[in-house]
C-alpha positions as CSV (number, residue, x, y, z in Angstrom):
1,M,66.8,-39.7,28.1
2,S,65.2,-38.4,25.0
3,K,61.6,-37.4,24.8
4,R,59.5,-38.3,21.8
5,R,57.5,-35.5,20.3
6,N,53.8,-35.8,20.1
7,E,53.1,-35.1,16.5
8,R,49.4,-34.2,17.1
9,V,50.2,-31.2,19.3
10,S,53.5,-30.0,17.8
11,N,51.5,-28.0,15.3
12,G,48.2,-27.3,17.1
13,H,46.8,-24.8,14.5
14,R,47.2,-27.3,11.7
15,R,45.6,-30.1,13.7
16,R,42.6,-27.9,14.7
17,Q,42.1,-27.2,11.0
18,I,42.1,-30.9,10.1
19,R,39.7,-31.6,13.0
20,A,37.3,-28.9,11.8
21,R,37.5,-30.2,8.2
22,V,36.8,-33.8,9.3
23,L,33.9,-32.8,11.6
24,A,32.4,-30.8,8.7
25,A,32.9,-33.6,6.1
26,Y,31.6,-36.7,7.9
27,D,28.5,-37.6,10.0
28,V,29.0,-41.3,10.5
29,C,31.5,-43.3,12.6
30,A,34.1,-44.9,10.3
31,I,34.4,-47.9,12.6
32,C,30.8,-48.8,13.8
33,G,28.8,-47.0,11.0
34,K,26.5,-45.3,13.5
35,P,25.8,-41.5,13.4
36,V,28.0,-39.3,15.5
37,D,26.5,-36.6,17.7
38,K,28.9,-33.7,17.3
39,T,27.3,-31.7,20.2
40,L,28.6,-34.2,22.8
41,K,31.7,-33.0,24.7
42,T,35.0,-35.0,25.0
43,P,34.6,-37.2,28.1
44,H,31.3,-38.7,26.7
45,P,32.0,-42.1,25.1
46,M,29.9,-41.3,22.1
47,S,31.5,-37.9,21.4
48,A,33.2,-37.1,18.1
49,E,36.9,-37.8,17.7
50,V,39.3,-37.7,14.7
51,D,41.0,-41.0,14.1
52,E,44.0,-41.7,11.9
53,L,43.6,-44.5,9.4
54,I,47.3,-45.3,9.8
55,P,48.1,-44.5,13.4
56,V,50.8,-41.9,14.1
57,S,52.7,-44.5,16.2
58,R,52.9,-46.6,13.0
59,G,54.1,-43.8,10.7
60,G,50.8,-42.2,9.8
61,D,50.5,-38.5,9.1
62,P,48.3,-36.7,11.6
63,Y,47.9,-33.6,9.3
64,S,46.7,-35.5,6.1
65,F,43.0,-35.3,5.5
66,A,43.2,-38.6,3.6
67,N,44.5,-40.3,6.8
68,C,41.9,-38.8,9.1
69,R,38.3,-39.8,9.7
70,L,35.4,-39.3,12.2
71,T,34.8,-41.9,14.9
72,H,33.1,-42.2,18.3
73,R,35.5,-41.8,21.2
74,I,34.7,-45.4,22.4
75,C,35.3,-46.8,19.0
76,N,38.6,-45.0,18.7
77,R,39.6,-46.3,22.1
78,M,38.8,-49.8,21.1
79,K,40.7,-49.5,18.0
80,S,43.8,-48.0,19.7
81,D,46.7,-48.5,17.2
82,K,45.2,-51.8,15.8
83,T,43.0,-52.4,12.7
84,D,39.4,-51.5,12.2
85,E,38.5,-55.2,12.2
86,H,40.0,-55.6,15.6
87,A,37.8,-52.7,17.0
88,R,34.7,-54.1,15.3
89,A,35.3,-57.5,16.8
90,L,35.7,-56.0,20.3
91,L,32.5,-53.9,19.8
92,A,30.6,-57.0,18.6
93,G,31.8,-59.0,21.7
94,K,33.8,-61.4,19.6
95,Q,37.0,-61.0,21.5
96,D,39.4,-62.9,19.2
97,I,42.6,-61.2,20.3
98,K,45.7,-63.1,19.4
99,P,48.0,-63.9,22.4
100,S,51.3,-62.1,22.7
101,S,54.2,-63.7,20.9
102,I,56.2,-63.5,24.2
103,P,54.7,-66.0,26.7
104,F,54.3,-64.9,30.3
105,K,56.6,-67.1,32.4
106,T,58.4,-66.7,35.6
107,F,61.7,-68.3,36.1
108,G,63.3,-69.4,39.3
109,I,60.3,-69.0,41.5
């Protein structure tokens, strides 16, 4: 069984540099538009996180400054590997998530 490499931690020094650069460059969440308090620590839902515009799981580069931006932790979790519009809809309470293309069905029961 092959293990997939986590691109974000395979080169920790470079990722820390990008994180520091993004934290210095931006003050507002790219998803909700509200200010980000950079003094809050990681488990807090409103703490600062670096989000990839094109997720790593979809081929995005985690080391490109152009692909990284500042978000709240909660906004980034809502976005997951979807679009910003999806996260904004969830934050606004307009849960318009399309159903899966594979229907849930049990056979023979």
